[in-house]
N, C-alpha and C positions, 0 to 999 in steps of 0.2 A: 504494499500500499503506500509506504512511505517512498520507496524508489519510483514507483508510477508518478507520484505527486511531483517528484524532483524532476522527473524527465519531462512532464508537462510544463512546469515552471521554466525548465531549461529551454524548453522550446519556444514557449511564449516570449522570453526575454533574451533571444538569441540575437537580435538585431543589437542591443545594447552591450553584447559581450559579458552578461551578467550570469556568472555561475553560481550555484547553489549546492553546499555541501550538508550532508545530513551529520548532526553532532551525535545523535544517539538513537540508533534504530534498534527498538526492542521487539518488532513484531515477530521474528522467528522464535524468541524466547515466549513470547506470550502465546503463539500457536502451539507450541510445545507444552507448555504448562496447562492449557486447555485441554489438549489430547490426553495428557498424562491423567488430569482430573477426571475425564470420561472414562479413562480405563479403570481408574480405582473406583469410580461410582458402580461401574458394572460388575466390577469383582466383588465388591462389598455386597452389591443386590444378590449376586449368586451364593456368595459365602452364608449371607444371611438366609436364604431360602433354603438351601442344601442342609444348612445347619438345622434347620428347623424339620425337614423331611428326616433327618437322620434321627431326630428324638421321636421316641414312639409318640406320634400325635396324629391328627388328622392331616390329610393333605390340604384341606381347605385353609388350615393356618399358613403353611408355605405360600399358597396362592394368594392369601391376603398380604402378605410381604412382599411377595413378587409385584403385586400391583401399587401397593400404598407407597413403597420408597421411591420409585421413579414418578409417580404421580405427584408426590410432595416436592420433588425436586424440579420437575417441570413447572408446577405451579410457582415456585419460588423465583425461577428464573423468569417467568411471565410477569410477576410482580415486579421484578428489579427492573424489568425492560420497561415497564410503564412509568417508572419514576422519572 
């Protein structure tokens, strides 16, 4: 994103021989952090649901866990996006 903006600004100010440098580009770090977070969320969901199945209980309990955890996370991110 930042490199694309840098290229667009460079093209629009090419006549003035004005160059832009990005001081701190953290887009790769942020994308990697989001990917790691999504992996951890799915791992936690699977661990919680399979742990619930492993305990002698009803399958319905694990189904509730498998639905409730992602639903609460999605609703949280939707609420954060609306702010």
